[in-house]
C-alpha positions as CSV (number, residue, x, y, z in Angstrom):
1,M,0.3,-0.2,0.0
2,P,1.2,3.3,-0.8
3,D,2.6,5.7,2.1
4,V,0.5,8.6,2.0
5,A,2.9,10.6,4.2
6,K,5.7,9.8,1.9
7,M,3.0,10.0,-1.2
8,A,2.2,13.8,0.3
9,A,6.1,14.6,1.1
10,T,7.3,14.1,-2.8
11,A,4.2,16.1,-4.1
12,A,5.5,19.4,-2.0
13,R,9.0,18.9,-3.1
14,Y,7.7,19.0,-6.4
15,V,6.0,22.1,-5.8
16,A,8.7,23.8,-4.1
17,K,11.4,22.6,-7.0
18,T,9.1,24.0,-9.0
19,R,8.7,27.3,-7.4
20,Q,12.7,27.4,-7.4
21,A,12.8,26.4,-10.9
22,R,11.1,29.4,-12.1
23,I,12.9,31.8,-9.5
24,T,16.0,30.6,-10.9
25,R,15.1,31.3,-14.6
26,A,13.8,34.0,-14.1
27,D,16.9,35.1,-12.2
28,S,18.7,34.2,-15.3
29,S,16.7,35.8,-17.9
30,I,15.7,32.8,-19.4
31,R,11.9,33.0,-20.6
32,L,9.7,30.2,-19.8
33,R,7.4,29.2,-22.8
34,S,4.3,28.7,-20.8
35,A,2.3,32.0,-21.0
36,R,0.3,31.1,-17.8
37,P,1.0,33.3,-14.8
38,V,2.5,31.4,-12.2
39,R,-0.5,31.5,-9.8
40,T,-2.3,29.3,-12.4
41,I,0.6,26.4,-12.1
42,E,0.8,26.7,-8.5
43,A,-3.0,26.2,-8.2
44,M,-2.4,22.9,-10.7
45,L,0.0,21.7,-8.9
46,R,-1.8,22.2,-5.2
47,A,-4.6,20.2,-7.3
48,V,-2.5,17.4,-8.4
49,L,-1.6,17.4,-5.0
50,A,-5.0,17.1,-3.5
51,V,-6.1,14.6,-6.0
52,V,-2.4,12.4,-5.0
53,V,-3.3,12.4,-1.5
54,L,-7.0,11.5,-2.2
55,I,-5.8,8.5,-4.1
56,A,-3.4,7.4,-1.5
57,A,-5.8,7.7,1.2
58,S,-8.9,5.7,-0.1
59,T,-6.1,2.9,-1.2
60,T,-5.5,2.8,2.8
61,A,-9.1,3.0,4.0
62,P,-10.2,-0.2,5.8
63,A,-12.5,-2.5,3.2
64,Q,-16.1,-2.4,3.9
65,E,-17.6,-5.5,5.3
66,R,-18.6,-7.8,2.3
67,A,-22.0,-9.4,2.7
68,C,-23.6,-12.4,1.4
69,A,-27.4,-12.8,0.4
70,P,-29.5,-15.4,2.7
71,T,-30.4,-18.2,1.1
72,P,-33.6,-18.6,0.7
73,P,-35.5,-20.8,3.3
74,D,-38.1,-23.5,2.2
75,M,-40.6,-25.7,3.7
76,L,-39.5,-28.4,6.4
77,G,-41.9,-31.0,5.4
78,P,-43.0,-33.4,7.8
79,F,-40.5,-36.0,7.2
80,Y,-37.9,-34.5,9.3
81,K,-36.2,-36.4,12.0
82,P,-33.8,-35.2,14.2
83,N,-30.3,-36.9,15.4
84,A,-29.5,-38.8,12.2
85,P,-26.0,-40.3,12.2
86,E,-23.3,-38.4,11.4
87,R,-21.8,-39.4,8.1
88,S,-21.3,-37.8,4.8
89,R,-22.5,-40.3,2.0
90,T,-26.2,-42.3,2.4
91,G,-26.0,-43.8,-1.7
92,S,-24.4,-42.8,-5.0
93,G,-25.9,-40.8,-7.9
94,I,-25.8,-36.8,-6.8
95,V,-22.8,-34.9,-5.0
96,V,-23.2,-31.7,-3.2
97,A,-20.2,-29.5,-2.1
98,G,-19.8,-26.3,-1.1
99,T,-19.5,-23.5,2.1
100,V,-21.6,-22.9,4.7
101,R,-21.2,-19.0,5.6
102,S,-22.6,-16.2,7.6
103,A,-24.6,-13.3,5.5
104,K,-22.9,-10.4,7.8
105,G,-19.5,-10.6,6.3
106,C,-19.7,-13.1,4.5
107,T,-17.2,-15.5,6.2
108,A,-16.9,-18.7,6.5
109,L,-19.3,-21.1,9.5
110,P,-16.6,-23.9,10.5
111,A,-18.3,-26.9,12.2
112,A,-21.7,-25.8,11.4
113,R,-24.2,-28.6,11.4
114,V,-25.7,-30.0,8.4
115,E,-28.5,-32.1,8.2
116,W,-30.1,-34.1,5.2
117,W,-32.9,-36.1,4.1
118,S,-34.5,-37.4,0.8
119,A,-36.9,-39.8,-0.6
120,D,-35.7,-42.9,-2.7
121,E,-36.3,-43.4,-6.3
122,R,-39.6,-44.8,-5.3
123,G,-40.3,-41.4,-3.5
124,E,-40.1,-42.8,-0.4
125,Y,-38.6,-41.6,2.8
126,R,-36.1,-43.9,4.7
127,D,-33.9,-43.6,7.3
128,E,-30.8,-44.9,5.1
129,L,-31.1,-41.8,3.2
130,R,-30.6,-39.5,6.2
131,A,-27.4,-37.8,7.6
132,T,-25.7,-35.4,9.6
133,Q,-22.5,-34.0,9.0
134,H,-20.3,-30.8,10.2
135,A,-18.8,-28.4,8.0
136,D,-14.8,-28.3,8.1
137,A,-12.9,-25.8,9.4
138,Q,-13.4,-23.5,6.2
139,G,-16.9,-24.1,6.2
140,R,-17.3,-26.5,3.4
141,F,-19.1,-29.8,3.3
142,T,-19.3,-32.6,0.9
143,Y,-22.4,-35.1,0.9
144,E,-23.1,-37.9,-1.7
145,T,-26.6,-39.7,-1.9
146,V,-29.1,-41.2,-4.5
147,S,-30.8,-38.8,-6.4
148,P,-34.1,-38.3,-4.8
149,G,-37.4,-39.9,-6.3
150,R,-40.7,-38.0,-7.0
151,Y,-43.8,-38.2,-5.1
152,P,-47.0,-37.0,-5.7
153,G,-47.0,-33.4,-6.0
154,R,-43.7,-32.5,-5.8
155,P,-40.4,-32.4,-7.8
156,P,-37.4,-34.3,-7.0
157,H,-35.8,-32.3,-3.9
158,L,-33.2,-32.8,-1.6
159,H,-34.0,-31.3,2.3
160,V,-31.5,-29.7,4.2
161,R,-31.1,-27.9,7.7
162,I,-28.1,-25.8,8.6
163,T,-27.2,-24.6,11.9
164,A,-24.1,-22.9,13.7
165,P,-23.9,-20.4,17.1
166,N,-25.4,-17.2,16.8
167,H,-26.8,-17.9,13.6
168,K,-30.9,-18.4,12.8
169,P,-31.2,-22.1,11.6
170,L,-31.9,-22.7,7.9
171,I,-34.1,-24.9,6.4
172,T,-34.1,-25.2,2.7
173,Q,-34.5,-27.6,-0.2
174,L,-32.4,-28.4,-3.4
175,Y,-34.0,-29.2,-6.8
176,P,-31.3,-31.2,-9.2
177,Q,-32.7,-31.2,-12.7
178,S,-33.0,-34.7,-14.1
179,N,-29.6,-36.3,-14.7
180,Q,-27.9,-33.8,-12.6
181,R,-24.9,-35.4,-10.9
182,T,-23.5,-32.2,-9.1
183,I,-24.7,-29.3,-7.3
184,T,-22.5,-26.8,-6.1
185,T,-24.0,-24.3,-3.6
186,D,-22.9,-21.9,-0.7
187,F,-25.6,-22.2,2.5
188,I,-25.7,-18.5,3.7
189,L,-27.4,-18.0,7.2
190,T,-28.3,-14.8,8.8
191,T,-27.4,-13.9,12.7
192,D,-29.4,-14.1,15.3
């Protein structure tokens, strides 16, 4: 990052040298090519100095806190059961990966609890397709399961419930397209 004090001092030295050069040249009877009065040039140099200082100050100003848009919630549904086994795989067919983040600052939420449940190929919910996992130290998770089945009135979907300290629980659903094998998504939680 630029050193604001050094930049300002350099600009001030430039202004002083310019004044000195004008005086020396005037004393030596050397005429300057510029027809502008000395005051105009000094005013321009001050303006340049002000711009340099502003640019330097803006590059050293603290960055504003970044924010992420929260993940929209979806319905819990009637098939949620707490305390599913700790695991990151309940079958094969689709892989979901991403990061759990806070909407405030968009920071990763390490050890966030992620609970999954979905219907099988026949549209039936089974305990074998339930899982709980914790995001890693960078807030990342990866979950693999069977491609969810369709049942009357609903498109194929995966349920997920995410919790983290000092954040509101997020309940949402993912809707994979037919033949989709991977979903990359971040879950963004709001603070309490």
